[in-house]
N, CA, C and O atoms as CSV, one atom per row, in Angstrom:
chain,resi,resn,atom,element,x,y,z
A,1,MET,N,N,11.304,-0.253,2.814
A,1,MET,CA,C,12.599,0.000,3.992
A,1,MET,C,C,13.546,-1.331,4.163
A,1,MET,O,O,14.727,-1.356,4.508
A,2,GLU,N,N,12.790,-2.298,3.861
A,2,GLU,CA,C,13.707,-3.695,4.294
A,2,GLU,C,C,14.863,-3.480,3.267
A,2,GLU,O,O,16.048,-3.563,3.588
A,3,ARG,N,N,14.432,-3.201,2.031
A,3,ARG,CA,C,15.350,-3.309,0.790
A,3,ARG,C,C,16.500,-2.156,0.953
A,3,ARG,O,O,17.604,-2.394,0.463
A,4,ASN,N,N,16.297,-1.021,1.567
A,4,ASN,CA,C,17.239,0.043,2.080
A,4,ASN,C,C,18.100,-0.476,3.250
A,4,ASN,O,O,19.224,-0.020,3.458
A,5,ILE,N,N,17.707,-1.154,3.782
A,5,ILE,CA,C,18.512,-1.596,5.013
A,5,ILE,C,C,19.563,-2.688,4.699
A,5,ILE,O,O,20.689,-2.777,5.187
A,6,ASP,N,N,18.918,-3.583,3.697
A,6,ASP,CA,C,20.028,-4.703,3.076
A,6,ASP,C,C,21.041,-4.176,2.094
A,6,ASP,O,O,22.093,-4.779,1.884
A,7,GLU,N,N,20.651,-2.801,1.362
A,7,GLU,CA,C,21.610,-2.139,0.485
A,7,GLU,C,C,22.500,-1.609,1.497
A,7,GLU,O,O,23.706,-1.792,1.333
A,8,MET,N,N,22.051,-0.918,2.621
A,8,MET,CA,C,23.002,-0.167,3.641
A,8,MET,C,C,24.178,-1.340,3.990
A,8,MET,O,O,25.401,-1.331,3.852
A,9,CYS,N,N,23.372,-2.197,4.431
A,9,CYS,CA,C,24.444,-3.674,5.088
A,9,CYS,C,C,25.480,-4.087,3.836
A,9,CYS,O,O,26.703,-4.086,3.982
A,10,ASN,N,N,24.925,-4.376,2.807
A,10,ASN,CA,C,25.853,-4.717,1.815
A,10,ASN,C,C,26.969,-3.870,1.754
A,10,ASN,O,O,28.100,-4.267,2.036
A,11,GLY,N,N,26.705,-2.688,1.390
A,11,GLY,CA,C,27.272,-1.496,1.107
A,11,GLY,C,C,28.523,-1.108,2.224
A,11,GLY,O,O,29.632,-0.583,2.125
A,12,PHE,N,N,27.714,-1.661,3.321
A,12,PHE,CA,C,29.250,-1.371,4.769
A,12,PHE,C,C,29.809,-2.612,4.531
A,12,PHE,O,O,31.018,-2.571,4.758
A,13,ASP,N,N,29.423,-3.715,4.163
A,13,ASP,CA,C,30.389,-4.748,3.940
A,13,ASP,C,C,30.993,-4.685,2.891
A,13,ASP,O,O,32.006,-5.381,2.964
A,14,GLU,N,N,30.863,-4.091,1.733
A,14,GLU,CA,C,31.733,-3.810,0.781
A,14,GLU,C,C,32.879,-2.505,1.322
A,14,GLU,O,O,34.079,-2.386,1.078
A,15,VAL,N,N,32.231,-1.893,1.892
A,15,VAL,CA,C,33.264,-0.834,2.444
A,15,VAL,C,C,34.322,-1.512,3.433
A,15,VAL,O,O,35.496,-1.145,3.397
A,16,LEU,N,N,33.986,-2.290,4.126
A,16,LEU,CA,C,35.018,-3.042,4.817
A,16,LEU,C,C,35.816,-3.782,4.341
A,16,LEU,O,O,36.867,-3.993,4.947
A,17,ALA,N,N,35.510,-4.481,2.940
A,17,ALA,CA,C,36.306,-5.326,2.415
A,17,ALA,C,C,37.163,-4.594,1.638
A,17,ALA,O,O,38.297,-5.071,1.673
A,18,ALA,N,N,37.037,-3.395,0.792
A,18,ALA,CA,C,37.589,-2.510,0.147
A,18,ALA,C,C,38.668,-1.844,1.262
A,18,ALA,O,O,39.696,-1.350,0.799
A,19,ALA,N,N,38.455,-1.822,2.721
A,19,ALA,CA,C,39.213,-1.128,3.153
A,19,ALA,C,C,40.247,-2.214,3.623
A,19,ALA,O,O,41.240,-1.788,4.213
A,20,GLY,N,N,40.149,-3.356,3.461
A,20,GLY,CA,C,41.025,-4.301,3.743
A,20,GLY,C,C,41.844,-4.536,2.881
A,20,GLY,O,O,42.976,-4.838,3.260
A,21,GLU,N,N,41.616,-4.489,1.748
A,21,GLU,CA,C,42.249,-4.380,0.361
A,21,GLU,C,C,43.229,-3.317,0.259
A,21,GLU,O,O,44.315,-3.557,-0.269
A,22,VAL,N,N,42.891,-1.905,0.813
A,22,VAL,CA,C,43.676,-0.872,0.755
A,22,VAL,C,C,44.787,-1.214,1.659
A,22,VAL,O,O,45.910,-0.757,1.446
A,23,MET,N,N,44.508,-2.093,2.784
A,23,MET,CA,C,45.603,-2.306,3.999
A,23,MET,C,C,46.389,-3.112,3.568
A,23,MET,O,O,47.544,-2.961,3.965
A,24,GLN,N,N,46.171,-4.046,2.795
A,24,GLN,CA,C,47.017,-5.182,2.179
A,24,GLN,C,C,47.914,-4.697,1.176
A,24,GLN,O,O,49.108,-4.933,0.992
A,25,ALA,N,N,46.998,-3.878,0.488
A,25,ALA,CA,C,48.219,-3.287,-0.902
A,25,ALA,C,C,49.021,-2.614,-0.279
A,25,ALA,O,O,50.159,-2.801,-0.711
A,26,ARG,N,N,48.966,-1.750,0.729
A,26,ARG,CA,C,49.750,-0.858,1.462
A,26,ARG,C,C,50.865,-1.681,2.245
A,26,ARG,O,O,52.066,-1.483,2.062
A,27,GLU,N,N,50.426,-2.495,3.014
A,27,GLU,CA,C,51.539,-3.431,3.405
A,27,GLU,C,C,52.214,-4.301,2.505
A,27,GLU,O,O,53.391,-4.491,2.810
A,28,ALA,N,N,51.817,-4.876,1.498
A,28,ALA,CA,C,52.731,-5.367,0.409
A,28,ALA,C,C,53.762,-4.392,-0.398
A,28,ALA,O,O,54.761,-4.849,-0.953
A,29,SER,N,N,53.447,-3.094,-0.411
A,29,SER,CA,C,54.122,-1.931,-1.170
A,29,SER,C,C,54.864,-1.282,0.025
A,29,SER,O,O,55.388,-0.195,-0.213
A,30,PHE,N,N,55.001,-1.848,1.426
A,30,PHE,CA,C,55.581,-1.296,2.370
A,30,PHE,C,C,55.428,-0.144,2.362
A,30,PHE,O,O,56.393,0.528,2.000
A,31,GLY,N,N,53.853,0.732,2.851
A,31,GLY,CA,C,53.547,1.768,2.607
A,31,GLY,C,C,54.010,2.708,1.592
A,31,GLY,O,O,54.029,3.897,1.909
A,32,LEU,N,N,54.365,2.386,0.486
A,32,LEU,CA,C,54.579,3.091,-0.888
A,32,LEU,C,C,53.389,3.255,-1.598
A,32,LEU,O,O,52.678,2.251,-1.562
A,33,ARG,N,N,52.971,4.136,-2.192
A,33,ARG,CA,C,52.160,4.427,-3.424
A,33,ARG,C,C,52.572,3.816,-4.554
A,33,ARG,O,O,53.616,4.123,-5.130
A,34,THR,N,N,51.789,2.928,-4.933
A,34,THR,CA,C,51.567,1.943,-6.165
A,34,THR,C,C,50.462,1.912,-7.077
A,34,THR,O,O,49.395,2.479,-6.838
A,35,THR,N,N,50.695,1.277,-8.090
A,35,THR,CA,C,49.456,1.076,-8.905
A,35,THR,C,C,48.279,0.369,-8.290
A,35,THR,O,O,47.119,0.738,-8.475
A,36,ALA,N,N,48.684,-0.849,-7.416
A,36,ALA,CA,C,48.052,-1.505,-6.671
A,36,ALA,C,C,47.467,-0.992,-5.529
A,36,ALA,O,O,46.407,-1.426,-5.077
A,37,THR,N,N,48.365,0.280,-4.839
A,37,THR,CA,C,47.507,1.031,-3.611
A,37,THR,C,C,46.587,1.869,-4.355
A,37,THR,O,O,45.431,1.997,-3.951
A,38,GLU,N,N,46.978,2.430,-5.369
A,38,GLU,CA,C,45.771,3.477,-5.812
A,38,GLU,C,C,44.666,2.861,-6.581
A,38,GLU,O,O,43.658,3.523,-6.829
A,39,ALA,N,N,44.782,1.756,-6.934
A,39,ALA,CA,C,43.799,0.647,-7.534
A,39,ALA,C,C,42.563,0.809,-6.124
A,39,ALA,O,O,41.378,1.141,-6.075
A,40,ALA,N,N,43.513,0.409,-5.179
A,40,ALA,CA,C,42.608,-0.334,-3.579
A,40,ALA,C,C,41.868,1.064,-3.357
A,40,ALA,O,O,40.653,0.998,-3.168
A,41,LEU,N,N,42.527,2.432,-3.359
A,41,LEU,CA,C,41.961,3.150,-2.701
A,41,LEU,C,C,41.103,3.960,-3.640
A,41,LEU,O,O,40.289,4.761,-3.180
A,42,LYS,N,N,41.269,3.762,-5.096
A,42,LYS,CA,C,40.066,4.327,-5.813
A,42,LYS,C,C,38.761,3.178,-5.894
A,42,LYS,O,O,37.665,3.513,-6.342
A,43,LYS,N,N,39.034,1.834,-5.413
A,43,LYS,CA,C,38.015,1.370,-5.321
A,43,LYS,C,C,36.889,1.529,-4.132
A,43,LYS,O,O,35.662,1.489,-4.221
A,44,PHE,N,N,37.953,1.772,-2.695
A,44,PHE,CA,C,37.439,2.157,-1.486
A,44,PHE,C,C,36.548,3.514,-1.649
A,44,PHE,O,O,35.403,3.628,-1.212
A,45,ARG,N,N,37.245,4.487,-2.328
A,45,ARG,CA,C,36.194,5.565,-2.641
A,45,ARG,C,C,34.927,5.266,-3.080
A,45,ARG,O,O,33.866,5.648,-2.586
A,46,GLN,N,N,35.141,4.393,-4.268
A,46,GLN,CA,C,33.826,3.862,-4.804
A,46,GLN,C,C,32.701,3.464,-3.943
A,46,GLN,O,O,31.547,3.888,-3.883
A,47,ARG,N,N,33.376,2.461,-3.231
A,47,ARG,CA,C,32.475,1.741,-2.179
A,47,ARG,C,C,31.812,2.586,-1.414
A,47,ARG,O,O,30.589,2.557,-1.275
A,48,CYS,N,N,32.871,3.696,-0.664
A,48,CYS,CA,C,32.131,4.714,0.158
A,48,CYS,C,C,31.054,5.346,-0.294
A,48,CYS,O,O,30.029,5.541,0.359
A,49,GLU,N,N,31.294,5.742,-1.626
A,49,GLU,CA,C,30.150,6.612,-2.033
A,49,GLU,C,C,28.891,5.812,-2.555
A,49,GLU,O,O,27.809,6.384,-2.697
A,50,VAL,N,N,29.060,4.508,-2.829
A,50,VAL,CA,C,27.634,3.774,-2.958
A,50,VAL,C,C,27.292,3.482,-1.511
A,50,VAL,O,O,26.092,3.275,-1.327
A,51,PHE,N,N,27.947,3.429,-0.613
A,51,PHE,CA,C,27.371,3.273,0.894
A,51,PHE,C,C,26.709,4.852,1.056
A,51,PHE,O,O,25.483,4.943,1.106
A,52,LYS,N,N,27.237,5.628,1.105
A,52,LYS,CA,C,26.768,6.662,1.318
A,52,LYS,C,C,25.259,7.394,0.761
A,52,LYS,O,O,24.492,8.168,1.332
A,53,LEU,N,N,25.226,6.821,-0.500
A,53,LEU,CA,C,24.311,6.924,-1.491
A,53,LEU,C,C,23.213,6.058,-0.998
A,53,LEU,O,O,22.075,6.520,-0.920
A,54,SER,N,N,23.491,4.746,-0.637
A,54,SER,CA,C,22.200,3.798,0.167
A,54,SER,C,C,21.629,4.555,1.272
A,54,SER,O,O,20.429,4.826,1.321
A,55,CYS,N,N,22.669,4.981,2.368
A,55,CYS,CA,C,22.499,5.804,3.683
A,55,CYS,C,C,21.396,6.892,3.104
A,55,CYS,O,O,20.275,6.863,3.610
A,56,ASP,N,N,21.655,7.780,2.137
A,56,ASP,CA,C,20.892,8.849,1.901
A,56,ASP,C,C,19.609,8.467,1.760
A,56,ASP,O,O,18.766,8.969,2.503
A,57,ARG,N,N,19.147,7.280,0.542
A,57,ARG,CA,C,18.206,6.465,0.324
A,57,ARG,C,C,17.266,6.205,1.465
A,57,ARG,O,O,16.093,6.579,1.447
A,58,ALA,N,N,17.814,5.557,2.448
A,58,ALA,CA,C,17.223,5.057,3.660
A,58,ALA,C,C,16.826,6.075,4.627
A,58,ALA,O,O,15.909,5.930,5.436
A,59,GLU,N,N,17.523,7.063,4.512
A,59,GLU,CA,C,17.251,8.707,5.175
A,59,GLU,C,C,15.908,9.038,4.562
A,59,GLU,O,O,14.859,9.015,5.205
A,60,ASP,N,N,16.011,9.371,3.182
A,60,ASP,CA,C,15.133,9.840,2.526
A,60,ASP,C,C,13.216,9.261,2.873
A,60,ASP,O,O,12.165,9.880,3.044
A,61,VAL,N,N,13.599,7.785,2.835
A,61,VAL,CA,C,12.489,6.922,3.316
A,61,VAL,C,C,11.889,7.364,4.616
A,61,VAL,O,O,10.713,7.692,4.773
A,62,VAL,N,N,13.083,7.330,5.780
A,62,VAL,CA,C,12.331,7.754,6.868
A,62,VAL,C,C,11.797,9.435,7.246
A,62,VAL,O,O,10.851,9.772,7.958
A,63,ASP,N,N,12.688,10.228,6.557
A,63,ASP,CA,C,12.088,11.443,6.193
A,63,ASP,C,C,10.845,11.511,5.641
A,63,ASP,O,O,10.023,12.219,6.224
A,64,SER,N,N,10.556,11.003,4.762
A,64,SER,CA,C,9.157,10.885,4.045
A,64,SER,C,C,8.302,10.459,5.102
A,64,SER,O,O,7.313,11.163,5.305
A,65,ALA,N,N,8.492,9.354,5.891
A,65,ALA,CA,C,7.604,8.917,6.573
A,65,ALA,C,C,7.138,9.855,7.582
A,65,ALA,O,O,5.967,10.125,7.850
A,66,ARG,N,N,8.359,10.388,8.190
A,66,ARG,CA,C,8.190,11.254,9.120
A,66,ARG,C,C,7.383,12.445,8.959
A,66,ARG,O,O,6.638,12.875,9.840
A,67,ARG,N,N,7.582,13.097,7.544
A,67,ARG,CA,C,6.743,13.942,7.091
A,67,ARG,C,C,5.333,13.801,7.200
A,67,ARG,O,O,4.659,14.608,7.842
A,68,SER,N,N,4.738,12.597,6.473
A,68,SER,CA,C,3.518,11.974,6.538
A,68,SER,C,C,2.898,11.898,7.759
A,68,SER,O,O,1.761,12.360,7.854
A,69,LEU,N,N,3.548,11.292,8.920
A,69,LEU,CA,C,3.016,11.077,9.905
A,69,LEU,C,C,2.785,12.512,10.678
A,69,LEU,O,O,1.778,12.744,11.347
A,70,MET,N,N,3.851,13.426,10.488
A,70,MET,CA,C,3.634,14.441,11.044
A,70,MET,C,C,2.309,15.528,10.265
A,70,MET,O,O,1.599,16.338,10.860
A,71,ALA,N,N,2.306,15.284,9.168
A,71,ALA,CA,C,1.043,16.105,8.518
A,71,ALA,C,C,0.141,15.300,9.119
A,71,ALA,O,O,-0.440,16.002,9.947
A,72,GLU,N,N,-0.310,14.131,9.144
A,72,GLU,CA,C,-1.390,13.721,9.458
A,72,GLU,C,C,-1.783,14.130,11.028
A,72,GLU,O,O,-2.965,14.383,11.259
A,73,ARG,N,N,-0.879,14.193,12.030
A,73,ARG,CA,C,-0.717,14.659,13.382
A,73,ARG,C,C,-1.250,16.137,13.187
A,73,ARG,O,O,-2.076,16.568,13.992
A,74,VAL,N,N,-0.812,16.909,12.166
A,74,VAL,CA,C,-0.984,18.344,12.379
A,74,VAL,C,C,-2.357,18.470,11.925
A,74,VAL,O,O,-3.084,19.212,12.585
A,75,MET,N,N,-2.925,17.768,10.730
A,75,MET,CA,C,-4.107,17.907,10.513
A,75,MET,C,C,-5.127,17.499,11.316
A,75,MET,O,O,-6.178,18.135,11.395
A,76,ASP,N,N,-4.852,16.198,12.098
A,76,ASP,CA,C,-5.652,16.254,13.344
A,76,ASP,C,C,-5.800,16.978,14.320
A,76,ASP,O,O,-6.919,16.984,14.833
A,77,GLU,N,N,-5.010,17.606,14.751
A,77,GLU,CA,C,-4.551,18.823,15.874
A,77,GLU,C,C,-5.354,20.141,15.407
A,77,GLU,O,O,-6.105,20.769,16.153
A,78,ALA,N,N,-5.059,20.499,13.930
A,78,ALA,CA,C,-5.847,21.429,13.552
A,78,ALA,C,C,-7.440,21.437,13.264
A,78,ALA,O,O,-8.214,22.384,13.403
A,79,SER,N,N,-7.673,20.315,12.889
A,79,SER,CA,C,-9.278,19.975,12.905
A,79,SER,C,C,-9.675,19.770,14.147
A,79,SER,O,O,-10.895,19.603,14.173
A,80,GLY,N,N,-9.138,19.705,15.277
A,80,GLY,CA,C,-9.543,19.098,16.601
A,80,GLY,C,C,-9.788,17.845,17.064
A,80,GLY,O,O,-10.356,17.464,18.087
A,81,MET,N,N,-9.126,17.080,15.892
A,81,MET,CA,C,-9.589,15.700,16.300
A,81,MET,C,C,-8.520,14.998,17.096
A,81,MET,O,O,-7.418,15.081,16.553
A,82,ALA,N,N,-8.533,14.401,18.111
A,82,ALA,CA,C,-7.232,14.066,18.900
A,82,ALA,C,C,-7.364,12.536,18.726
A,82,ALA,O,O,-8.429,11.934,18.585
A,83,PRO,N,N,-6.074,11.971,18.756
A,83,PRO,CA,C,-6.026,10.242,18.744
A,83,PRO,C,C,-6.790,9.538,19.354
A,83,PRO,O,O,-6.657,9.520,20.578
A,84,GLY,N,N,-7.693,8.838,18.825
A,84,GLY,CA,C,-8.671,7.771,19.578
A,84,GLY,C,C,-10.004,8.217,19.971
A,84,GLY,O,O,-10.826,7.476,20.511
A,85,GLN,N,N,-10.282,9.976,19.568
A,85,GLN,CA,C,-11.430,10.272,19.440
A,85,GLN,C,C,-12.268,10.150,18.502
A,85,GLN,O,O,-11.899,10.626,17.428
A,86,PRO,N,N,-13.483,9.578,18.538
A,86,PRO,CA,C,-14.494,9.290,17.430
A,86,PRO,C,C,-14.809,10.487,16.747
A,86,PRO,O,O,-14.780,11.625,17.214
A,87,GLU,N,N,-15.155,10.083,15.433
A,87,GLU,CA,C,-15.091,11.178,14.362
A,87,GLU,C,C,-16.722,11.587,14.370
A,87,GLU,O,O,-17.635,10.763,14.426
A,88,THR,N,N,-16.858,12.816,14.313
A,88,THR,CA,C,-18.266,13.632,14.347
A,88,THR,C,C,-18.569,13.340,12.771
A,88,THR,O,O,-17.777,13.058,11.872
A,89,ALA,N,N,-19.760,13.477,12.748
A,89,ALA,CA,C,-20.658,13.479,11.375
A,89,ALA,C,C,-20.079,14.698,10.780
A,89,ALA,O,O,-19.751,15.702,11.413
A,90,GLY,N,N,-19.966,14.488,9.258
A,90,GLY,CA,C,-19.329,15.596,8.795
A,90,GLY,C,C,-18.151,15.849,8.428
A,90,GLY,O,O,-17.533,14.791,8.540
A,91,LEU,N,N,-17.471,16.655,8.048
A,91,LEU,CA,C,-15.892,17.173,8.152
A,91,LEU,C,C,-15.694,18.362,9.101
A,91,LEU,O,O,-16.230,19.466,9.001
A,92,PRO,N,N,-14.665,17.864,10.223
A,92,PRO,CA,C,-14.851,18.719,11.211
A,92,PRO,C,C,-14.425,20.324,10.747
A,92,PRO,O,O,-14.118,20.543,9.575
A,93,LEU,N,N,-14.432,21.274,11.633
A,93,LEU,CA,C,-13.889,22.585,11.327
A,93,LEU,C,C,-12.418,22.712,11.073
A,93,LEU,O,O,-11.732,22.147,11.924
A,94,LEU,N,N,-11.805,23.277,10.171
A,94,LEU,CA,C,-10.404,23.517,10.341
A,94,LEU,C,C,-10.088,24.648,10.221
A,94,LEU,O,O,-10.711,25.386,9.457
A,95,ASN,N,N,-8.809,25.169,11.104
A,95,ASN,CA,C,-8.293,26.455,11.102
A,95,ASN,C,C,-7.364,26.720,10.243
A,95,ASN,O,O,-6.176,26.669,10.561
A,96,VAL,N,N,-7.637,26.934,9.434
A,96,VAL,CA,C,-6.529,27.035,7.900
A,96,VAL,C,C,-5.081,27.802,8.050
A,96,VAL,O,O,-3.994,27.462,7.583
A,97,PRO,N,N,-5.396,28.879,8.806
A,97,PRO,CA,C,-4.173,29.571,8.763
A,97,PRO,C,C,-3.220,28.901,9.739
A,97,PRO,O,O,-2.030,28.770,9.455
A,98,ARG,N,N,-3.771,28.447,10.967
A,98,ARG,CA,C,-2.804,27.800,11.665
A,98,ARG,C,C,-2.519,26.506,11.190
A,98,ARG,O,O,-1.421,26.038,11.492
A,99,PHE,N,N,-3.459,25.692,10.357
A,99,PHE,CA,C,-2.825,24.911,9.714
A,99,PHE,C,C,-1.329,24.851,8.859
A,99,PHE,O,O,-0.298,24.179,8.899
A,100,GLU,N,N,-1.963,26.139,7.959
A,100,GLU,CA,C,-0.479,26.301,7.099
A,100,GLU,C,C,0.550,26.951,8.071
A,100,GLU,O,O,1.661,26.777,7.571
A,101,ARG,N,N,0.628,27.469,8.975
A,101,ARG,CA,C,1.671,27.935,9.890
A,101,ARG,C,C,2.445,26.726,10.255
A,101,ARG,O,O,3.664,26.615,10.129
A,102,ALA,N,N,1.642,25.838,10.712
A,102,ALA,CA,C,2.465,24.609,11.164
A,102,ALA,C,C,2.972,23.532,10.049
A,102,ALA,O,O,3.887,22.729,10.229
A,103,LEU,N,N,2.212,23.672,8.881
A,103,LEU,CA,C,2.843,22.643,7.861
A,103,LEU,C,C,3.871,23.313,7.145
A,103,LEU,O,O,4.604,22.566,6.497
A,104,GLN,N,N,4.167,24.799,7.085
A,104,GLN,CA,C,5.314,25.869,6.770
A,104,GLN,C,C,6.531,25.437,7.707
A,104,GLN,O,O,7.672,25.245,7.287
A,105,LYS,N,N,6.145,25.318,8.977
A,105,LYS,CA,C,7.099,25.062,9.853
A,105,LYS,C,C,7.542,23.338,9.829
A,105,LYS,O,O,8.700,22.975,9.626
A,106,VAL,N,N,6.849,22.762,9.978
A,106,VAL,CA,C,7.167,21.201,9.655
A,106,VAL,C,C,8.170,20.966,8.333
A,106,VAL,O,O,9.171,20.249,8.347
A,107,ASN,N,N,7.717,21.668,7.288
A,107,ASN,CA,C,8.467,21.535,5.713
A,107,ASN,C,C,9.729,22.476,5.951
A,107,ASN,O,O,10.707,22.307,5.223
A,108,SER,N,N,9.756,23.423,6.899
A,108,SER,CA,C,11.094,24.151,7.309
A,108,SER,C,C,12.216,23.578,7.871
A,108,SER,O,O,13.393,23.781,7.573
A,109,VAL,N,N,11.565,22.548,9.047
A,109,VAL,CA,C,12.243,21.730,9.782
A,109,VAL,C,C,13.030,20.385,8.899
A,109,VAL,O,O,14.118,19.831,9.056
A,110,ALA,N,N,11.902,20.185,7.920
A,110,ALA,CA,C,12.416,18.754,7.287
A,110,ALA,C,C,13.413,19.016,6.280
A,110,ALA,O,O,14.261,18.188,5.948
A,111,GLU,N,N,13.286,20.381,5.711
A,111,GLU,CA,C,14.280,20.984,4.430
A,111,GLU,C,C,15.708,20.907,5.377
A,111,GLU,O,O,16.633,20.145,5.095
A,112,ASP,N,N,15.715,21.848,6.568
A,112,ASP,CA,C,16.807,22.102,7.451
A,112,ASP,C,C,17.587,20.700,7.988
A,112,ASP,O,O,18.805,20.545,7.894
A,113,LEU,N,N,16.695,19.747,8.545
A,113,LEU,CA,C,17.279,18.307,8.724
A,113,LEU,C,C,17.962,17.692,7.394
A,113,LEU,O,O,19.088,17.200,7.470
A,114,ARG,N,N,17.284,17.731,6.232
A,114,ARG,CA,C,17.768,17.218,4.976
A,114,ARG,C,C,19.083,17.742,4.628
A,114,ARG,O,O,19.968,16.961,4.279
A,115,HIS,N,N,19.317,19.176,4.702
A,115,HIS,CA,C,20.641,19.390,4.678
A,115,HIS,C,C,21.486,19.415,5.737
A,115,HIS,O,O,22.598,19.917,5.571
A,116,GLY,N,N,21.131,18.899,6.971
A,116,GLY,CA,C,22.065,18.871,8.170
A,116,GLY,C,C,22.346,20.107,8.963
A,116,GLY,O,O,23.347,20.228,9.670
A,117,SER,N,N,21.286,21.154,8.796
A,117,SER,CA,C,22.066,22.434,9.264
A,117,SER,C,C,21.387,22.623,10.456
A,117,SER,O,O,20.371,23.285,10.244
A,118,ALA,N,N,21.515,22.328,11.587
A,118,ALA,CA,C,20.992,22.685,13.087
A,118,ALA,C,C,20.717,23.683,13.448
A,118,ALA,O,O,19.790,23.948,14.213
A,119,ALA,N,N,21.864,24.794,12.711
A,119,ALA,CA,C,21.843,26.009,13.130
A,119,ALA,C,C,20.726,26.843,12.146
A,119,ALA,O,O,20.103,27.839,12.515
A,120,THR,N,N,20.655,26.392,11.208
A,120,THR,CA,C,19.492,27.085,10.566
A,120,THR,C,C,18.445,26.851,11.005
A,120,THR,O,O,17.763,27.859,11.189
A,121,ALA,N,N,17.763,25.452,11.400
A,121,ALA,CA,C,16.852,25.170,12.003
A,121,ALA,C,C,16.500,26.242,13.566
A,121,ALA,O,O,15.563,27.014,13.775
A,122,ALA,N,N,17.406,25.955,14.239
A,122,ALA,CA,C,17.584,27.051,15.143
A,122,ALA,C,C,17.043,28.406,15.079
A,122,ALA,O,O,16.236,28.960,15.825
A,123,SER,N,N,17.889,28.995,13.628
A,123,SER,CA,C,17.456,30.575,13.728
A,123,SER,C,C,15.854,30.548,12.747
A,123,SER,O,O,15.208,31.594,12.812
A,124,SER,N,N,15.434,29.738,12.139
A,124,SER,CA,C,14.211,29.756,11.315
A,124,SER,C,C,12.943,29.611,12.341
A,124,SER,O,O,11.767,29.822,12.045
A,125,SER,N,N,13.522,29.144,13.794
A,125,SER,CA,C,12.233,28.566,14.491
A,125,SER,C,C,12.242,30.206,15.462
A,125,SER,O,O,11.279,30.692,16.055
A,126,SER,N,N,13.417,30.684,15.374
A,126,SER,CA,C,13.601,32.294,16.033
A,126,SER,C,C,12.688,33.377,15.256
A,126,SER,O,O,12.023,34.329,15.664
A,127,ARG,N,N,12.930,32.833,13.944
A,127,ARG,CA,C,12.016,33.986,12.950
A,127,ARG,C,C,10.602,33.890,12.802
A,127,ARG,O,O,9.914,34.738,12.233
A,128,SER,N,N,10.239,32.982,13.255
A,128,SER,CA,C,8.855,32.507,13.165
A,128,SER,C,C,7.946,33.037,13.845
A,128,SER,O,O,8.268,33.151,15.028
A,129,PRO,N,N,6.487,33.579,13.484
A,129,PRO,CA,C,6.116,34.501,14.310
A,129,PRO,C,C,5.473,33.656,15.508
A,129,PRO,O,O,5.041,32.506,15.436
A,130,PRO,N,N,5.516,34.575,16.732
A,130,PRO,CA,C,5.101,33.691,18.033
A,130,PRO,C,C,3.739,33.271,17.715
A,130,PRO,O,O,2.812,33.698,17.026
A,131,ALA,N,N,4.014,32.070,18.632
A,131,ALA,CA,C,2.524,31.151,18.667
A,131,ALA,C,C,1.720,31.696,19.503
A,131,ALA,O,O,2.185,32.513,20.297
A,132,THR,N,N,0.442,31.403,19.526
A,132,THR,CA,C,-0.176,31.768,20.653
A,132,THR,C,C,-0.387,30.602,21.766
A,132,THR,O,O,-0.059,29.480,21.378
A,133,PRO,N,N,-0.803,30.684,22.871
A,133,PRO,CA,C,-0.624,29.839,24.063
A,133,PRO,C,C,-1.172,28.344,23.621
A,133,PRO,O,O,-0.709,27.302,24.083
A,134,SER,N,N,-2.282,28.418,22.606
A,134,SER,CA,C,-2.915,27.434,22.608
A,134,SER,C,C,-2.115,26.521,21.341
A,134,SER,O,O,-2.335,25.315,21.232
A,135,GLU,N,N,-1.446,27.036,20.683
A,135,GLU,CA,C,-0.400,26.312,19.569
A,135,GLU,C,C,0.754,25.927,19.958
A,135,GLU,O,O,1.468,25.218,19.249
A,136,ASP,N,N,1.229,26.504,21.601
A,136,ASP,CA,C,2.526,26.033,22.065
A,136,ASP,C,C,2.393,25.014,22.477
A,136,ASP,O,O,3.368,24.785,23.192
A,137,LYS,N,N,1.472,23.880,22.459
A,137,LYS,CA,C,1.375,22.732,23.343
A,137,LYS,C,C,2.119,21.570,22.517
A,137,LYS,O,O,2.024,21.554,21.290
A,138,ALA,N,N,2.622,20.909,22.989
A,138,ALA,CA,C,3.668,20.067,22.219
A,138,ALA,C,C,3.125,18.563,22.771
A,138,ALA,O,O,2.875,18.303,23.948
A,139,ASP,N,N,3.022,17.751,21.760
A,139,ASP,CA,C,2.652,16.324,21.785
A,139,ASP,C,C,1.464,16.089,22.565
A,139,ASP,O,O,1.021,14.947,22.686
């Protein structure tokens, strides 16, 4: 994760430097488009794209960690294990249908977030089957 943050910081610095070069080139050409301004704009676009990719990679790391933590939490809740509760001998019973519904919901929300569609997330939650009162508990 630290490497991703460093890449984002370096990418942002490069975007700022490229933006400065665009401004200098435009100022030197009195606002006219020249080969120098075009080259500066091209470099700026490339730097922006590299920065965007580094942000996407960092977001993927965060999303992966979030999904992993959420899956662990869903497993704990589905198996009846609460955080801090001592484990019982053997494997705890697991409500498989409830776990599968919860996992599908988590994957659906993660996919919606990955595509940046809050509207899709809202509509997918309204299409999901109604939860039983015991499943409505959050946190």
